[in-house]
C-alpha positions as CSV (number, residue, x, y, z in Angstrom):
1,X,2.2,41.5,-5.3
2,X,5.3,39.7,-4.9
3,X,9.1,40.6,-4.9
4,X,12.7,38.8,-4.4
5,X,15.9,40.5,-4.0
6,X,16.0,41.9,-7.7
7,X,12.3,42.3,-8.8
8,X,9.0,43.1,-7.9
9,X,5.6,41.8,-9.3
10,X,3.5,44.9,-9.5
11,X,-0.4,45.4,-10.1
12,X,-1.2,48.9,-11.9
13,X,-4.0,50.4,-13.4
14,X,-3.8,52.9,-16.2
15,X,-5.9,56.1,-16.0
16,X,-5.7,57.3,-19.4
17,X,-5.0,54.7,-21.9
18,X,-2.3,56.9,-23.3
19,X,0.5,54.9,-25.5
20,X,3.2,53.3,-23.0
21,X,1.8,55.1,-20.0
22,X,2.8,52.5,-17.6
23,X,6.2,51.4,-19.5
24,X,7.2,55.4,-19.1
25,X,5.9,56.0,-15.3
26,X,7.6,53.1,-14.2
27,X,11.0,54.0,-15.9
28,X,10.7,57.5,-14.3
29,X,10.6,55.9,-10.8
30,X,13.3,53.9,-11.8
31,X,11.2,50.5,-11.8
32,X,11.7,49.9,-15.2
33,X,9.6,47.0,-16.8
34,X,12.1,43.9,-17.4
35,X,12.6,43.5,-21.1
36,X,11.7,46.7,-22.2
37,X,14.2,47.6,-24.8
38,X,12.7,51.1,-25.2
39,X,12.2,52.7,-21.9
40,X,14.0,49.6,-19.6
41,X,17.1,49.2,-18.4
42,X,19.9,47.8,-20.7
43,X,21.8,46.7,-17.6
44,X,19.1,44.7,-16.3
45,X,17.9,43.5,-19.8
46,X,21.5,42.0,-20.7
47,X,21.9,40.6,-17.2
48,X,18.2,39.3,-16.4
49,X,16.4,39.0,-19.4
50,X,18.1,37.0,-21.6
51,X,15.9,34.9,-23.8
52,X,12.8,37.2,-23.0
53,X,11.9,39.1,-26.3
54,X,9.7,41.4,-24.8
55,X,8.6,43.5,-21.8
56,X,7.0,41.5,-19.3
57,X,3.8,43.5,-19.0
58,X,0.6,42.0,-19.2
59,X,-3.2,42.9,-19.2
60,X,-4.7,40.2,-16.6
61,X,-8.1,41.8,-17.1
62,X,-9.4,44.2,-19.5
63,X,-13.1,45.8,-18.7
64,X,-14.8,48.2,-20.6
65,X,-18.2,49.4,-22.3
66,X,-19.0,47.7,-25.9
67,X,-19.1,50.7,-27.8
68,X,-22.3,50.3,-30.0
69,X,-24.6,48.1,-27.0
70,X,-23.0,49.6,-24.0
71,X,-22.7,46.1,-22.4
72,X,-19.9,45.5,-19.8
73,X,-17.3,43.6,-21.7
74,X,-14.9,41.8,-19.4
75,X,-11.7,39.7,-20.6
76,X,-9.1,37.7,-18.3
77,X,-6.1,36.0,-19.3
78,X,-4.0,33.8,-17.0
79,X,-0.1,35.2,-16.9
80,X,1.9,34.0,-20.0
81,X,4.4,30.9,-19.5
82,X,7.3,33.9,-19.5
83,X,6.2,35.8,-16.7
84,X,5.3,32.7,-14.5
85,X,8.8,31.7,-15.1
86,X,10.6,35.1,-14.1
87,X,8.2,35.4,-10.9
88,X,9.3,31.6,-9.6
89,X,10.3,32.0,-6.1
90,X,9.0,35.6,-5.5
91,X,7.5,36.2,-2.0
92,X,3.8,37.3,-1.7
93,X,3.5,40.7,-0.1
94,X,0.9,42.4,1.9
95,X,-1.4,44.8,0.2
96,X,-2.9,47.4,2.3
97,X,-6.4,47.6,2.3
98,X,-6.2,43.7,1.5
99,X,-6.8,40.6,3.6
């Protein structure tokens, strides 16, 4: 979605719901989540994540069917302050297939 010289803001979609799926896959392709002490980069976290006490990973929107009624449930949450702070100055990217 956006980037600067050091980091990228990504939009990702988990496929299986497995625990830590996004964090593990991003770490495997050398794109760890900033602030992730388990799968992230110790070097990057020490250098850039000072004062950040969690992985900078956020579920902006959750959509699922209610288990009893099967009603479609949708919840949207704005970016938390720490992610807004970390992404200041990033340049929006053009996404293939989007205007």
